[in-house]
C-alpha positions as a printed Julia matrix, in Angstrom:
169×3 Matrix{Float64}:
 70.05   14.28   84.54
 66.97   15.96   83.53
 63.75   15.15   82.14
 63.03   18.44   80.04
 58.87   16.86   80.1
 56.1    18.8    81.58
 57.54   17.06   84.64
 60.91   17.89   84.91
 61.86   14.94   87.23
 65.32   13.86   87.03
 67.23   10.26   87.96
 69.79   10.56   90.9
 72.01    7.84   92.85
 69.81    6.24   95.4
 70.35    7.15   98.81
 69.93    5.27  102.08
 68.3     7.73  103.33
 65.42    6.75  100.41
 64.09    3.9   102.28
 61.22    6.14  104.45
 60.1     6.26  100.74
 60.4     3.13   99.43
 58.96    1.33  103.1
 55.61    3.28  102.43
 55.39    2.19   98.69
 55.56   -1.59  100.36
 52.66   -1.27  102.01
 50.78   -0.45   99.24
 49.6    -3.95   97.56
 48.59   -1.95   94.04
 52.43   -0.95   94.04
 53.83   -4.37   95.15
 51.66   -6.71   93.21
 52.19   -4.64   89.76
 55.85   -4.32   90.64
 56.64   -8.5    92.08
 57.39   -6.53   94.94
 56.63   -9.43   98.27
 53.61   -8.24   99.92
 53.71   -7.93  104.05
 57.82   -7.46  104.13
 59.17   -6.65  107.24
 60.43   -3.17  107.44
 63.58   -5.14  108.6
 63.72   -7.45  105.72
 63.11   -4.38  103.12
 65.95   -2.34  104.89
 68.28   -5.34  104.34
 67.36   -5.29  100.69
 67.55   -1.1   100.19
 70.85   -1.49  101.75
 71.99   -3.75   98.96
 70.4    -1.66   95.88
 72.18    1.13   97.33
 75.48   -0.11   98.0
 76.01   -3.2    96.53
 75.0    -2.94   93.03
 76.14   -5.13   90.16
 77.94   -4.22   87.36
 75.5    -4.92   84.81
 73.1    -3.28   86.4
 72.33   -0.17   87.79
 68.83    1.2    90.05
 68.6     5.24   89.99
 66.3     7.62   91.6
 63.89    9.3    90.2
 63.04   12.3    92.01
 60.09   14.96   91.27
 60.48   18.4    93.74
 63.1    17.01   95.22
 61.42   13.65   96.89
 61.97    9.95   95.15
 58.97    9.46   93.34
 60.04    5.71   91.98
 63.66    4.32   90.34
 64.34    3.75   87.15
 66.56    0.45   86.43
 68.88   -0.56   83.57
 69.24   -4.48   83.79
 71.72   -6.57   82.03
 74.43   -4.13   80.84
 75.83   -5.83   77.7
 78.33   -4.21   75.53
 76.28   -1.39   74.41
 72.61   -2.67   75.53
 70.28   -3.27   77.95
 66.87   -3.58   79.88
 64.79   -0.92   80.67
 62.93   -0.96   83.48
 60.48    1.49   85.36
 58.35    1.77   88.47
 56.5     5.06   89.91
 55.98    3.83   93.63
 53.55    6.87   94.37
 50.47    4.9    92.68
 48.35    8.27   92.94
 51.26    9.57   89.56
 50.59    7.19   87.87
 48.65    7.63   84.15
 50.22   11.32   84.53
 53.77   10.75   81.98
 55.89   10.78   85.44
 57.03    7.09   83.77
 57.21    8.23   80.23
 59.46   11.15   81.61
 61.6     8.66   84.09
 61.92    6.22   80.91
 63.48    9.49   79.06
 65.75   10.28   81.61
 67.04    6.68   82.31
 67.63    6.74   78.11
 69.57    9.27   78.44
 71.81    8.47   81.12
 72.16    5.02   79.21
 73.5     6.96   76.06
 75.58    9.08   77.18
 76.87    7.08   80.45
 77.63    4.04   79.59
 76.95    3.63   75.66
 73.92    1.91   75.8
 72.37    2.15   71.39
 69.74   -0.21   72.18
 67.39   -1.2    74.9
 65.21   -3.43   75.47
 62.22   -3.97   77.82
 59.44   -6.76   78.75
 56.05   -6.42   80.42
 53.24   -8.07   80.96
 50.32   -8.8    78.13
 47.96   -7.69   80.63
 49.77   -4.12   82.12
 48.22   -2.53   79.32
 50.05    0.86   80.7
 53.28    0.03   80.44
 52.72   -1.1    76.75
 51.42    2.23   76.23
 54.24    4.35   77.81
 56.61    1.41   75.88
 55.28    2.36   72.33
 55.3     6.52   73.51
 58.62    6.64   73.91
 59.5     4.78   70.52
 59.65    1.21   71.84
 58.86   -1.46   69.05
 57.07   -4.81   69.9
 59.39   -7.61   68.36
 57.74  -10.78   70.13
 55.91  -12.92   72.54
 57.38  -15.48   74.59
 56.92  -17.06   77.88
 54.72  -16.83   80.43
 55.27  -15.36   84.17
 53.16  -14.57   86.77
 51.69  -11.01   87.08
 48.73   -9.79   89.32
 48.01  -13.33   90.01
 48.14  -15.62   87.86
 49.98  -16.3    83.61
 49.73  -13.85   81.85
 51.83  -14.03   78.36
 55.2   -12.17   78.46
 55.94   -8.77   75.51
 59.93   -8.15   74.43
 60.13   -4.5    73.27
 62.74   -3.06   71.68
 64.79    0.95   71.64
 67.29    1.18   68.84
 69.31    4.64   68.38
 69.99    5.22   64.91
């Protein structure tokens, strides 16, 4: 599935061979902190986790690879899939690409996948108050803030959670 944006990305099923790229991302502490990944995770533990991601996704969850120029640059998630709703998540693993539109292109592509393949009509998302980049991305692609409920650790401190919704009309 192609994004059709200025960055012609596509989403595709994850592959075991993607592990080398995932291992590289795991060595970037800034990426890990921003995405809730454990820092200094052993390569063996990471490899076991990656095999689970590729081979054993639960029924209510889809993780797809985000590819640009035939190279894995991140992943997109649909979580809590239930009836016609799901929660969207995006992670661009190559920090040098952050802020360049790849996240919004990946999100749009995953949104298309969700509607075309799973019949999703309502998407939700959640981010931290301190994560301005994520808030801007969600608003750029049409999500509306609906609440500010809950707190969670983000970048080492307690942070307000912000909930968003996108409804296909």
